[in-house]
DOTIDREN-207704 format. One record per residue: residue number from 1; residue in one letter; x negated, z negated, y of N, C-alpha, C, O, CB in turn. Coordinates in steps of 0.001 Angstrom, whole numbers, plus 524288, in hexadecimal, padded with zeros to 5 digits. Atoms other than C-alpha are relative to their C-alpha. Glycine has a CB too. Example, Ala and Ser with C-alpha at 12.3 -4.5 7.8 and 13.67 -1.06 7.14 Angstrom:
BEGIN
<r 1; "a"; <7FC86; 80000; 7FB5A>; <7CFF4; 7E188; 7EE6C>; <7FC7C; 80000; 804B0>; <7F870; 7FD67; 8049D>; <803E0; 7FB22; 8001B>>
<r 2; "s"; <80334; 8003C; 7FB5A>; <7CA9A; 7E41C; 7FBDC>; <80302; 7FD26; 80442>; <80105; 7FC7D; 80896>; <7FE62; 80587; 801CE>>
This chain:
BEGIN
<r 1; "m"; <803E0; 7FD9B; 7FCC0>; <705F8; 1B7E2; 3F0BD>; <7FE15; 7FBE4; 80430>; <800E6; 7F90F; 806DD>; <80253; 80513; 802A5>>
<r 2; "e"; <80219; 803BC; 7FBAE>; <6FC07; 1B056; 3F93F>; <80079; 8020B; 805D4>; <8006D; 806BC; 806E4>; <7F9FD; 7FEE6; 7FEEE>>
<r 3; "k"; <7FFD4; 7FE5F; 7FACA>; <6FD16; 1B069; 407A1>; <7FCAA; 803FA; 801F1>; <7FE7B; 8076E; 804BF>; <7FF47; 7FC22; 802D1>>
<r 4; "y"; <80365; 7FADC; 7FED1>; <6F0F3; 1B961; 4095E>; <80128; 804E4; 7FDDE>; <7FFF3; 808DB; 8004E>; <7FAF3; 7FF66; 7FE75>>
<r 5; "e"; <7FEE4; 7FBF2; 80286>; <6F5C7; 1C297; 3FFC0>; <804EC; 802A6; 802E5>; <804D0; 80737; 80468>; <800B7; 7FE89; 7FA78>>
<r 6; "i"; <7FBB3; 7FE0A; 7FCB2>; <70380; 1C3B8; 40696>; <7FE2B; 801DF; 80503>; <7FF55; 80658; 80658>; <803FA; 7FBFC; 800E7>>
<r 7; "e"; <8018E; 7FE36; 7FA08>; <6FD74; 1C48F; 4146E>; <7FDB7; 8056D; 7FF3D>; <7FFA1; 8096E; 80116>; <7FB52; 7FBDF; 80328>>
<r 8; "a"; <802B5; 7FB88; 80079>; <6F3D8; 1CE29; 4100E>; <803B8; 804F8; 7FEDB>; <80369; 808EB; 80195>; <7FC09; 7FF20; 7FBDC>>
<r 9; "r"; <7FB97; 7FBAC; 800D4>; <6FF3B; 1D70A; 40A35>; <802B1; 801B7; 80417>; <8034B; 80658; 8053E>; <803E6; 7FE83; 7FCB5>>
<r 10; "k"; <7FCD3; 7FE65; 7FB88>; <7073A; 1D5B3; 415A9>; <7FCFE; 8028C; 803E3>; <7FF1F; 8066F; 805C0>; <802AA; 7FBB1; 8025E>>
<r 11; "l"; <80365; 7FDC9; 7FC1E>; <6FC33; 1D942; 41F41>; <7FF0B; 805EB; 7FE3B>; <7FF61; 8094B; 801A3>; <7FA94; 7FC9C; 8007A>>
<r 12; "k"; <800F3; 7FAF5; 801A5>; <6F928; 1E59E; 416E0>; <80491; 80307; 80094>; <80451; 8075D; 802A5>; <7FE2C; 80031; 7FAE3>>
<r 13; "e"; <7FAD7; 7FD0F; 7FFBE>; <707A9; 1E977; 415D9>; <801AB; 8002A; 80593>; <80593; 802DC; 8065E>; <80478; 7FD5A; 7FC86>>
<r 14; "s"; <7FEC7; 7FF84; 7FAA5>; <7086E; 1E7CD; 424E1>; <7FDAF; 804C2; 8023B>; <7FF96; 8073A; 805E5>; <7FE4E; 7FB71; 802DE>>
<r 15; "g"; <8037A; 7FB86; 7FE12>; <6FE1C; 1F23E; 4266B>; <7FA31; 7FFD0; 800F3>; <7F733; 80369; 8020F>; <801DB; 80177; 80491>>
<r 16; "k"; <805E8; 800AD; 7FF04>; <6F16A; 1EBFB; 4279C>; <7FCEF; 80205; 7FA8D>; <7FEEA; 801BD; 7F62D>; <7FE8E; 7F944; 8016B>>
<r 17; "l"; <803B9; 7FDBC; 80393>; <6E64A; 1F201; 41F85>; <7FF1C; 7FBD2; 7FBDF>; <7FF34; 7F739; 7FD46>; <7FABF; 801BA; 802D2>>
<r 18; "c"; <8000B; 80414; 8035F>; <6E46E; 1EB0E; 412AD>; <7FAE9; 7FBC8; 800F4>; <7FB38; 7F707; 8004F>; <80006; 80289; 7FA80>>
<r 19; "s"; <80518; 80337; 7FDA1>; <6D650; 1E608; 41766>; <80237; 7FBF4; 8035F>; <801BB; 7F746; 8025F>; <7FBB9; 803B5; 803A9>>
<r 20; "n"; <7FDD9; 803B6; 7FB53>; <6DCF3; 1DFEC; 4232A>; <8037A; 7FC65; 7FDE2>; <802AB; 7F7A8; 7FE15>; <80309; 802F2; 80490>>
<r 21; "a"; <7FBF5; 803FC; 80298>; <6E855; 1DA55; 41C6A>; <7FD1F; 7FBCA; 7FC5B>; <7FE4F; 7F734; 7FD2E>; <80464; 80354; 7FC3E>>
<r 22; "l"; <802EB; 80362; 802DC>; <6DF53; 1D3A9; 41273>; <7FCC8; 7FB7B; 8030E>; <7FD50; 7F6BE; 80269>; <7FC9B; 8033A; 7FD11>>
<r 23; "f"; <80384; 802D0; 7FCFD>; <6D530; 1CEDC; 41BEF>; <802E3; 7FC56; 803D1>; <80177; 7F7CE; 80498>; <7FC7C; 803AF; 802C7>>
<r 24; "e"; <7FD17; 8038B; 7FC37>; <6DF0C; 1C9DD; 425D2>; <802C4; 7FBFE; 7FDFA>; <80368; 7F85E; 80113>; <8037E; 80298; 802F8>>
<r 25; "v"; <7FDE1; 804A5; 80314>; <6E5F2; 1C0A2; 41C27>; <7FC16; 7FBBE; 80000>; <7FD60; 7F74D; 80150>; <8015C; 80176; 7FA33>>
<r 26; "f"; <803B3; 8037E; 8014C>; <6D92C; 1BA23; 41951>; <7FC7F; 7FE65; 80504>; <7FA26; 7FA36; 8054F>; <7FCDD; 80256; 7FB9D>>
<r 27; "k"; <80477; 8010E; 7FBA3>; <6D130; 1BAF9; 4262F>; <80068; 7FA96; 802EB>; <7FC0F; 7F8DB; 80409>; <80050; 8048A; 80492>>
<r 28; "n"; <8005C; 80474; 7FDD6>; <6D4DF; 1AE5F; 42C97>; <7FF9C; 7FBC9; 7FC44>; <7FD5A; 7F7CE; 7FDBD>; <803DB; 7FF6D; 80336>>
<r 29; "d"; <8007A; 804AA; 803CB>; <6D5C2; 1A5AF; 420A1>; <7FABB; 7FF83; 7FDBC>; <7F877; 7FB60; 7FCCD>; <803E1; 8006E; 7FB70>>
<r 30; "l"; <805AA; 7FFBD; 80256>; <6C8E1; 1AAC5; 41B21>; <7FC1F; 800C5; 80479>; <7F78B; 80188; 80337>; <7FF54; 804DE; 7FBC1>>
<r 31; "k"; <803E6; 7FF6C; 7FB92>; <6C22D; 1AC07; 42866>; <7FD44; 8046F; 7FF57>; <7F884; 803FD; 7FFF4>; <7FC48; 7FBBE; 80088>>
<r 32; "l"; <80261; 7FAB8; 8013B>; <6BEE4; 1BA5D; 4254F>; <7FE52; 80201; 8050A>; <800A4; 80120; 80928>; <803E5; 80403; 7FD30>>
<r 33; "e"; <801FB; 7FE0D; 7FB13>; <6B672; 1C17C; 42EBA>; <80032; 8067C; 7FFE8>; <8012E; 808DC; 7FBD7>; <7F9F9; 7FDB8; 800E0>>
<r 34; "g"; <7FFEE; 7FAB1; 800D7>; <6B5C6; 1CF9B; 43238>; <804EE; 8027E; 8001D>; <808E0; 800A8; 8022A>; <7FDC7; 8010D; 7FB97>>
<r 35; "n"; <7FB41; 7FC2D; 800B5>; <6BF0F; 1DA9A; 42F20>; <7FF2F; 801C7; 7FA1D>; <7FACA; 80202; 7F82D>; <7FFF8; 80577; 80482>>
<r 36; "p"; <7FFBE; 7FE7B; 805A3>; <6C256; 1DEF3; 4214D>; <7FEEC; 8052B; 7FFFC>; <80002; 807D3; 803D8>; <80512; 7FEFA; 7FD3F>>
<r 37; "p"; <80159; 7FA92; 800F2>; <6BDAA; 1EBA3; 41C10>; <804B3; 802F7; 80022>; <808F5; 8012A; 7FECE>; <7FD38; 800D8; 7FAFD>>
<r 38; "a"; <7FBA7; 7FCD7; 7FF91>; <6C5E0; 1F6F3; 41E74>; <801A2; 802DF; 7FB2C>; <7FE12; 804D8; 7F89E>; <7FF1F; 8037B; 803F4>>
<r 39; "p"; <7FEEC; 7FD98; 8047D>; <6CE0F; 1FCDD; 4133D>; <7FCE1; 8057F; 7FE58>; <7FC58; 80908; 8018F>; <80563; 800C1; 8005A>>
<r 40; "r"; <802BA; 7FB18; 801A0>; <6C6B3; 2078C; 40BF1>; <7FAD9; 800CC; 802C8>; <7F892; 80508; 802AB>; <80378; 804BD; 80107>>
<r 41; "s"; <8054F; 7FFAC; 7FC5C>; <6BA8A; 204C3; 414B8>; <7FAA3; 80072; 7FC48>; <7F692; 8027F; 7FDD2>; <7FF76; 7FA16; 803FC>>
<r 42; "i"; <803CA; 7FF21; 80359>; <6B225; 203C2; 4086D>; <80126; 80246; 7FAB3>; <802FF; 7FF7C; 7F740>; <7FDAC; 7FBB0; 7FF88>>
<r 43; "d"; <7FED8; 7FD49; 8046C>; <6B35F; 20DED; 3FDEA>; <80570; 7FFE2; 7FED2>; <806AB; 7FFDB; 7FA2C>; <7FD29; 7FE3A; 7FBE7>>
<r 44; "g"; <7FADA; 7FEEB; 8006D>; <6C1C5; 20ECE; 4000F>; <802FE; 7FB0F; 7FD0E>; <8075E; 7FB87; 7FB1E>; <80086; 8055D; 7FD13>>
<r 45; "i"; <7FD4C; 804F1; 8027C>; <6C4E8; 200D5; 3FA94>; <80348; 7FD61; 803C8>; <80256; 7FC54; 80861>; <7FBFF; 7FBDF; 7FDE7>>
<r 46; "c"; <7FB9A; 80361; 7FD9A>; <6D0D8; 1F9E6; 3FDDD>; <7FE09; 7FB2D; 8039A>; <7FA9C; 7F806; 80265>; <80379; 7FD9F; 7FB42>>
<r 47; "g"; <801F4; 8033C; 7FCEF>; <6CFE6; 1F1F8; 4094C>; <80164; 7F9E0; 7FE55>; <7FE90; 7F661; 80009>; <801BF; 801A1; 80519>>
<r 48; "a"; <7FF08; 8044F; 80231>; <6D611; 1E678; 4028A>; <7FB84; 7FDB1; 7FCBE>; <7FA21; 7F916; 7FCCE>; <80450; 800BD; 7FD4C>>
<r 49; "i"; <804F4; 80171; 80334>; <6CA7D; 1E6C6; 3F91C>; <7FB50; 7FEAF; 803B5>; <7F8C7; 7FAA1; 80332>; <7FE4A; 804E0; 7FC24>>
<r 50; "l"; <804CC; 800BC; 7FBF6>; <6C009; 1E849; 40483>; <800FE; 7FA71; 802BC>; <7FD3C; 7F77A; 80333>; <7FFCA; 80524; 804E7>>
<r 51; "t"; <7FE9E; 80532; 7FCFF>; <6C649; 1DC5C; 40BAD>; <7FFA1; 7FBFD; 7FC6D>; <7FCFD; 7F823; 7FD92>; <8058D; 7FFCA; 80286>>
<r 52; "t"; <8010D; 8046D; 803F0>; <6C73F; 1D439; 3FFB7>; <7FA22; 7FE69; 7FEC7>; <7F8A5; 7F9E2; 7FE21>; <80274; 80199; 7FACC>>
<r 53; "e"; <80614; 80015; 8007D>; <6B897; 1D670; 3FDD1>; <7FE44; 7FC78; 80485>; <7FC9E; 7F7F6; 80448>; <7FD2C; 80616; 80076>>
<r 54; "y"; <80157; 802FE; 7FB1B>; <6B65A; 1D357; 40BE4>; <80147; 7FA15; 8011E>; <7FE19; 7F710; 80317>; <8025E; 802A7; 803EF>>
<r 55; "i"; <7FEA3; 8050A; 7FF49>; <6BE27; 1C704; 40C32>; <7FCE2; 7FCA4; 7FB7A>; <7FAE9; 7F875; 7FCC9>; <80638; 7FF8B; 7FFD2>>
<r 56; "l"; <8030A; 80394; 80382>; <6B795; 1C1B9; 3FF52>; <7FAC5; 7FFB9; 8017D>; <7F879; 7FBB6; 80027>; <8002A; 80188; 7FA89>>
<r 57; "k"; <80654; 7FF46; 7FE20>; <6A9D3; 1C51D; 404DF>; <800A2; 7FB34; 80451>; <7FE2B; 7F71A; 803DA>; <7FDE1; 80742; 80331>>
<r 58; "q"; <7FF74; 80411; 7FBD4>; <6ADE0; 1BD10; 410BD>; <800FD; 7F9BE; 7FECC>; <7FF49; 7F5FE; 80147>; <80467; 801CA; 8031B>>
<r 59; "i"; <7FEF9; 805F4; 801A4>; <6B2C2; 1B0E5; 409E5>; <7FCB7; 7FE04; 7FB39>; <7FDC4; 7FA20; 7F899>; <8061E; 7FF3A; 7FE6C>>
<r 60; "g"; <803BE; 8015E; 80418>; <6A7B6; 1B0BE; 4005A>; <801A1; 80077; 7FA34>; <7FF94; 7FDA7; 7F6E3>; <7FE75; 7FABD; 800E1>>
<r 61; "k"; <7FE1C; 7FE9C; 80521>; <6AEC6; 1B602; 3F445>; <7FF3A; 804FE; 7FDE3>; <80226; 80789; 7FB0B>; <804E1; 7FF48; 7FFCC>>
<r 62; "e"; <80133; 7F9B6; 80156>; <6A794; 1C296; 3F2F3>; <7FF5E; 800DB; 7F985>; <7FFC6; 8051D; 7F752>; <7F9C1; 80215; 80330>>
<r 63; "e"; <80080; 7FFAE; 8063A>; <6A57E; 1BF5C; 3E402>; <8052C; 80123; 7FD4C>; <80531; 801E7; 7F88D>; <7FDD8; 7FA91; 7FD98>>
<r 64; "y"; <7FB55; 7FE95; 801DD>; <6B3AD; 1C210; 3E234>; <801EB; 8060E; 800F7>; <805D6; 807C8; 7FEC6>; <80381; 7FC54; 8023B>>
<r 65; "i"; <7FF3A; 7FAD4; 7FEF3>; <6B34C; 1D041; 3E7A0>; <80117; 803C7; 7FB43>; <804C7; 806DC; 7FB26>; <7FB9B; 8019D; 802C0>>
<r 66; "e"; <7FF0E; 7FD31; 80510>; <6B1D4; 1D63F; 3DA17>; <804A6; 7FF39; 7FDC4>; <807B5; 802C4; 7FCAC>; <7FC80; 7FED1; 7FC46>>
<r 67; "d"; <7FAEF; 8021F; 802EE>; <6BC73; 1CDA1; 3D3FB>; <804AC; 80310; 8028F>; <807B3; 805E8; 80023>; <800E2; 7F92B; 800BF>>
<r 68; "y"; <7FB8B; 7FE1D; 7FCEC>; <6C5B2; 1D18B; 3DEFD>; <80056; 80631; 7FEBD>; <8048D; 807F3; 7FD3D>; <7FF27; 7FEB7; 80674>>
<r 69; "k"; <7FEE3; 7F9CF; 800AB>; <6C34E; 1E0D9; 3DD91>; <8010E; 8013C; 7FA39>; <8035C; 80546; 7F901>; <7FAD9; 803B5; 801F9>>
<r 70; "e"; <7FEF7; 7FF18; 805D7>; <6C3E6; 1DFEA; 3CECA>; <8067F; 7FE79; 7FFD2>; <80928; 80159; 7FD09>; <7FBB9; 7FBB6; 7FBAA>>
<r 71; "k"; <7FB15; 80248; 8004C>; <6D170; 1D8B6; 3D07F>; <803BC; 804F4; 802F8>; <807B1; 806E9; 80110>; <7FFFC; 7F9AE; 80321>>
<r 72; "f"; <7FD96; 7FBB9; 7FCD4>; <6D578; 1E320; 3DB15>; <800E4; 804AA; 7FC40>; <80547; 80660; 7FB45>; <7FC4A; 801AF; 804F0>>
<r 73; "i"; <8006F; 7FB58; 80384>; <6D1D8; 1EE33; 3D1FC>; <80407; 7FF1E; 7FB16>; <80737; 8027C; 7F9CF>; <7F9B3; 800B2; 7FDEA>>
<r 74; "s"; <7FCF5; 80243; 804F8>; <6D882; 1E74E; 3C621>; <805B5; 800FB; 801C1>; <8084F; 803B3; 7FEC3>; <7FEC7; 7F928; 7FE98>>
<r 75; "k"; <7FB3A; 7FFF8; 7FE2E>; <6E52B; 1E6AA; 3CDC4>; <80220; 80516; 80259>; <8067D; 806BF; 80134>; <80031; 7FC2C; 80361>>
<r 76; "f"; <7FE1B; 7FAB4; 7FD74>; <6E5B1; 1F3A3; 3D63D>; <7FC44; 804DE; 7FE53>; <7FCCA; 80947; 8002B>; <7FFEB; 7FF6F; 806AD>>
<r 77; "k"; <802F7; 7FAF9; 80210>; <6DB79; 1FC3B; 3CF0F>; <7FC5D; 8022D; 80390>; <7F887; 80412; 8015E>; <803A1; 80460; 7FEAA>>
<r 78; "y"; <802E5; 7FD3B; 7FBF7>; <6D4FA; 2017F; 3DBB0>; <7FE6F; 7FC74; 80428>; <80096; 7F842; 80516>; <8030F; 80457; 8023A>>
<r 79; "i"; <80254; 8030E; 7FBE4>; <6CD28; 1FCD8; 3E66F>; <7FFFF; 803AE; 8054F>; <7FF76; 80190; 80997>; <7FA01; 7FE20; 7FE2E>>
<r 80; "k"; <7FFDE; 7FCFA; 7FB96>; <6CDD7; 20888; 3EFC3>; <8057F; 800FD; 8028E>; <80948; 8018E; 7FFA5>; <7FD9B; 804C0; 7FEAB>>
<r 81; "c"; <7FB97; 7FFC2; 7FE0C>; <6D84A; 209FA; 3F948>; <8035F; 80581; 7FDEB>; <807E9; 8055E; 7FC56>; <7FF01; 7FF84; 805BC>>
<r 82; "l"; <7FD32; 7FB00; 801E5>; <6DBA2; 2189C; 3F5A2>; <8024B; 7FFB1; 7FA91>; <8064F; 8022E; 7F9AA>; <7FC37; 804A3; 80007>>
<r 83; "e"; <7FF1A; 80157; 8058D>; <6DCF8; 21494; 3E78D>; <80497; 7FC47; 7FF70>; <80861; 7FD09; 7FC94>; <7FB0E; 7FD88; 7FD91>>
<r 84; "l"; <7FC26; 803CD; 80004>; <6E491; 208AB; 3EA3D>; <80525; 80244; 80346>; <80967; 8006D; 80201>; <7FD8E; 7FAB9; 80271>>
<r 85; "m"; <7FC38; 7FED7; 7FCDD>; <6ED5F; 20F29; 3F3E9>; <8043C; 8044C; 7FBD3>; <808C1; 80534; 7FD31>; <7FD20; 802AB; 805BA>>
<r 86; "r"; <7FDB6; 7FCB1; 80325>; <6F1F3; 218B1; 3E858>; <802C3; 7FD58; 7FBD4>; <8060F; 7FF67; 7F8FF>; <7FC80; 80371; 7FE34>>
<r 87; "y"; <7FDFA; 8038C; 803F7>; <6F4D1; 20CA8; 3DFF4>; <80559; 7FE13; 80122>; <807A5; 7FF6C; 80523>; <7FC86; 7FB85; 7FF63>>
<r 88; "e"; <7FA96; 80141; 7FF15>; <701D7; 205FF; 3DE2B>; <80046; 7FAD6; 803B2>; <804B7; 7F938; 80492>; <802F2; 7FF22; 7FA67>>
<r 89; "h"; <80007; 804A0; 7FD0B>; <6FE0D; 1F992; 3E6FA>; <7FFD0; 8019B; 8058B>; <7FEA6; 80629; 8068C>; <7FB8F; 7FC71; 7FE8C>>
<r 90; "r"; <80083; 7FFF0; 7FA6F>; <6FE53; 1F822; 3F598>; <7FBFF; 7FD30; 801EC>; <7FA7E; 7F93C; 7FFA2>; <8043A; 7FE61; 80261>>
<r 91; "c"; <804BF; 8023E; 7FDAF>; <6F328; 1F4F3; 3FEB7>; <80119; 7F9C8; 80060>; <7FD7F; 7F6A5; 7FFD2>; <7FEBD; 802BB; 805E1>>
<r 92; "s"; <7FF2A; 805AD; 7FF60>; <6FA96; 1E765; 400BD>; <7FEE9; 7FC99; 7FA3A>; <7FE38; 7F7DB; 7F9DB>; <80644; 7FF3C; 80220>>
<r 93; "d"; <80186; 80273; 80539>; <6F809; 1E4F5; 3F201>; <7FAC2; 7FE87; 7FEF1>; <7F96A; 7FB07; 7FBEE>; <80135; 80340; 7FC06>>
<r 94; "y"; <804F7; 80058; 800CC>; <6EA23; 1E6CF; 3F389>; <7FE4D; 7FAA6; 8034B>; <7FB66; 7F732; 801A0>; <7FD4C; 80557; 801A6>>
<r 95; "v"; <80146; 804EF; 7FC7D>; <6E9A8; 1DCB3; 3FF58>; <801CF; 7FBD0; 7FDAA>; <7FF4C; 7F7B8; 7FDD8>; <80237; 7FFF6; 80562>>
<r 96; "g"; <7FEB0; 80559; 80129>; <6F1D5; 1D38D; 3F90E>; <7FCA6; 7FD2E; 7FB1D>; <7FBBE; 7F87A; 7FAB5>; <805F7; 80007; 7FEC2>>
<r 97; "f"; <80333; 80122; 80460>; <6E9AA; 1D3DE; 3EC1F>; <7FB52; 7FD1A; 80230>; <7FA22; 7F8B0; 800B1>; <7FE73; 80505; 7FCED>>
<r 98; "s"; <80494; 80269; 7FE22>; <6DDBB; 1D147; 3F3DF>; <800D2; 7FB29; 802F7>; <7FD4B; 7F7E5; 802D6>; <7FD3C; 80381; 8030F>>
<r 99; "a"; <7FF39; 8056F; 7FD03>; <6E332; 1C624; 3FC4B>; <80110; 7FC74; 7FC30>; <7FFBF; 7F7EC; 7FD1C>; <8048A; 7FFBF; 80434>>
<r 100; "e"; <7FF10; 803A9; 803C7>; <6E7DD; 1C028; 3EF70>; <7FA1B; 7FEE9; 7FDAB>; <7F8C7; 7FA50; 7FD34>; <80462; 80228; 7FBBE>>
<r 101; "y"; <804D0; 80173; 80269>; <6DA02; 1C135; 3E965>; <7FD24; 7FC14; 804C5>; <7FB36; 7F7DC; 80384>; <7FC5F; 805BF; 7FE40>>
<r 102; "i"; <80345; 80369; 7FC4C>; <6D3DD; 1BB4B; 3F606>; <80228; 7FA89; 80043>; <7FF53; 7F6A9; 8008B>; <7FFDD; 80257; 805B8>>
<r 103; "t"; <7FD20; 8053D; 80029>; <6DDC3; 1B075; 3F607>; <7FEA1; 7FD19; 7FBCD>; <7FD11; 7F89E; 7FC92>; <80598; 8006E; 7FFDD>>
<r 104; "n"; <80165; 80226; 80548>; <6DB4F; 1AD4D; 3E7BB>; <7FA7F; 7FD88; 80099>; <7F9BA; 7F909; 7FF16>; <8000D; 80493; 7FB6E>>
<r 105; "l"; <8050E; 801E5; 7FFC1>; <6CC76; 1AC37; 3EB09>; <8002C; 7FB69; 803AC>; <7FD59; 7F7AD; 80291>; <7FC2C; 8042E; 801AA>>
<r 106; "l"; <80002; 803D4; 7FC8C>; <6CF6E; 1A394; 3F633>; <8024E; 7FABB; 7FE19>; <80171; 7F687; 80044>; <8028D; 801DD; 8044F>>
<r 107; "d"; <7FD27; 80484; 802A6>; <6D781; 19A74; 3ED80>; <7FC94; 7FD91; 7FBBF>; <7FDE2; 7F968; 7F9BA>; <8055E; 801E9; 7FD76>>
<r 108; "k"; <803C8; 8022A; 80406>; <6CC1D; 19847; 3E3E2>; <7FCF3; 7FB39; 80229>; <7F9B6; 7F8FB; 7FF67>; <7FBF0; 80467; 7FE41>>
């Protein structure tokens, strides 16, 4: 696992909201501004997804948003918190997946 993914998972498991955990690990290195969207603040969508979209827009990679969502759905089946919470994965998995996706884009 990459450093961002590991740190994001740790922050989530320590009690941070998914959106804050993901945003916090990239904030300084990517010079992100503002605050991440709150989980479920847009149509009940997972905070990891909302924050990944937010980050991709800030770093000029918004063309990857649909690809990211497709891969997320392919792996986890859902995008809304309530559906994901009933699924077999944990929130730290969604945060970890999202951090890995962003890291892979940065490595390109």
